Structures are given as C-alpha cells and as structure tokens.
N, C-alpha and C positions, 0 to 999 in steps of 0.2 A: 775696541774703543777703550782708551785709557781714561779712568776717572780719577779725580783728585778731590781732596777735602779742603775747603776753605774754613779757617777758624776765625770766628768772630770774638774778639777779645775786648773786654771792658778795661779801659785804662783810666786811672785816676791819679791826678797830681794836685795836691792841695784841695781846693774846692771844685776843681774842674774834672769832669768825667766825659769820656767819649769812647767810641768803639773803633777798632781797626780790624781790617779783614785781610788775612794773609794765608798763603799755603804754608805747609811745613817747610818746604824748600826755601821760602823767603826767610823764615826764622833761622834755618841752617846757614844761609848766606850771611845774614846779619851776624850770627854767632861767630862764624869763621873770621869775619873782619874784626870783631871785637876781641877775639882771642889773640889775633896777630898784632893789632894796633894798641889795645888797651890792657893786654895781659889778663883778660877775664878767664876764670876757671873753665877749662874746656869741658868739664863734666856738668856744668850748670844747665845746659840745654837738655831737656828730656830726650832720651834716645829715639832714633828712628825705628819704627816697628813695621815689619813687612806683613806678617801673618795677621789676618783679621783687621787690617788697618782702617777699614771703613765700617766696622761694627759700631753700632750706636754707643755702646758702653765705652769702647776704646776712644771714640771721638770725644765723648764728654770728659773722660779722664784726661786725655791729652790737652783738651781745651783749658781745663783747670791748671794743668802743669805749665802750659805756655803763659797763662795769665800770671802765675807765680813767678815764672822766669822774667817776664817784663817788669813786674813790680820789684823784683830783686835788682834788676839792672838800674831801675830808677833810684833805688836806695844807694847803689854804688856811686851814682853820679848825682848827688843832691843839688848841686849848684848849676853845673852846665853839662848837659848830656852831649856825648860825642855826636858829630854831625850825622853819621850813618844811623845812629839810634834816633835822633831827632826826626830825620826823614821817614824812617820806618814807622814812627808813632804819629806822623802827620802834624808835628808841632807847628809847621809853617801855616797850617790852616787855622790855628787857634791863637797865634801871637797877636796881642792887641797893641 
C-alpha cells in the first residue's frame, strides 16, 4: 500500500486567508508549468525527498517550505496570478 502526504497550506492575500490541500506531486506539476510558461526559477520549489518522507519533522519542514514557495509565487505575480496558479490556490472559490 502506497501512502502519500497531503500538505495543508495557509494562503494569505491582503486581508483574505484560506487553506489549500495538495500532495507534493501537485506542487511539482504546478511548478513545472510555471517554469515553462512563466520562467519561474526552477530551484524555487523545495526538492523532493525520498528517505524519511513521511517522518513528522520532515512533513512539518516541507509544509513550511511549501507555504513560503506559494507566498513567493504570489509576490512574483502581485496583480494577476497565472491561471494555473489561480486554480491551484482555489481563487475561483473566493472571488466576489
């Protein structure tokens, strides 16, 4: 049985805060699209780790790194986020 970790990430834009839940592979897919379409630094995403990937300390560390990753992306696109990033962050659920 293969197990996987879902990361619950706190996102904040202006006065709005919400959480998104994604597997690392989702972040990797997002990152690949942003690297090819928007020329994002390919080293921005925390690296995939195989050994001890489900240890509590590694999960907590990676969760913080992924949170920083998303906040960095939001700073890179202050006015309009790319569609792939908007979908990933569930913007469509919060647009009024």
